[in-house]
N, C-alpha and C positions, 0 to 999 in steps of 0.2 A: 552577491554574487557568488553564488552556493557551489561554480566549479570548483571559484578559488577562496572560499572559505575553510579554514585548516582543517576540518574534520567532515567536511560535505555535507553531506542530509544525514546528521547522526539518525540513527535510532528509526529511519521510515523503516526499512524492510520488519523493525517490529510493531508501526502503525494499529495493523487489525487484529494482533493477538491483545495487544495494551489494551486496546479499547475495547473487546469484547471481553477480556477477561473481570475487567470493572465494571462493565452494564451488567454480567450474568451476578455480578455483584448484589444489584442495584435492582432489577426485575426489570430490565429494561429487556429487549426481545430482538431476536432475530433484523425483525422488519424496524427497529431503528437504523440501522448500519446503513442501509442505502444511504438514504439522505444524509448522514451524517460524513460518508465516505465517500459517494459519486454523486448525486446531486446538490447537493450543499455547494463543496467546494468548486462545482461548477460553475454553477452560477456566480460566486463569489470571485471568481478573475476573467468574468466575462464571455463563458466557455459553454454557458449554457444549450446553444445552438450544434453542439458537435460533443460534447463528453455529457458523461452522465444520467444518461438514460439507455436503455434497450428499447430501441424503437430503429425505421429504419431510418439509413442516413446518419446513425449516431455511431462516431468511432468505436469498434468492437474491444475494450475494453473490460477484460471479464479476471476473476483469483478465482481459484480452483485450490475450495479448504478444507480441511475437517476440524468444524468448530466446538466438536467435543475432545479432540484429541489434544494431549497436557504436555508443556516442556517444559526444560527445566534454561536460561539464556545463558548461554555458553560462549564468550567473548570469541572464541576460536570458531563459534561460524557466522561472525556477522562479518558483513561484508562490504559495509561502510569503512572510509580509508582509515580512520584510524576507531582500534579496537575499546573505546573506553564509551561508556554507555551507563547509563541509573540505573538498566533495564540487566545489568550480568548478576546472574545465581539469582532469577527473578522466576518464581513458577508461574506458568502464563499460559493462560486455555487459545488454542486456535491455531491448527499448524496449516499453513500459506504452501501447498504443492507444487502447482503451476500458475502464470501470471501469463496474461497475455494482454499484449497493447497492440492494439486496431486490429484484433486478427493474428498480431504472431504472437507468438510465444518466446519470452524473452527472460524466462525463471522455467528451471525443472525441478525440485525438488532439492535443494543448494547446490545447483547448476543456473551462472546468469547465459544469456546465451552472448557469443563471443563479439558480436559486432555491433555494437549500439544501434536501433532502433529507431528510438526516439529522435526528437525534432523538439527546437526552441517554441514556446507558445506563449505568443507573448497576449495582453487583454486587449481587445479587437475593441477599437472606437463603436459607443453609440450612436 
């Protein structure tokens, strides 16, 4: 239960920069990211009919980011419950600027939406 877990979902906000930093070092391209971050996870949890693809009828979940911009992880900028992260002081590439969930902006340059707009998603029966 992530809501009751001690650290919440620690380092989730760093997932894209961490993966992009390491993928870039290994000659992977931007074109690998949608499968790793979108269609693959949606399929893994049974949500491939509503998430993970840009198409009519799918949720409008998007991120706006600068893939070349670099930063050093500072625990004061971490938004998860506890500021402990294996990435503190790490140099990463790719700065997320905005995040949209079902078309609604939920993150904008360091600020999170005041009112949660997410919902619990359960694996759908096949």
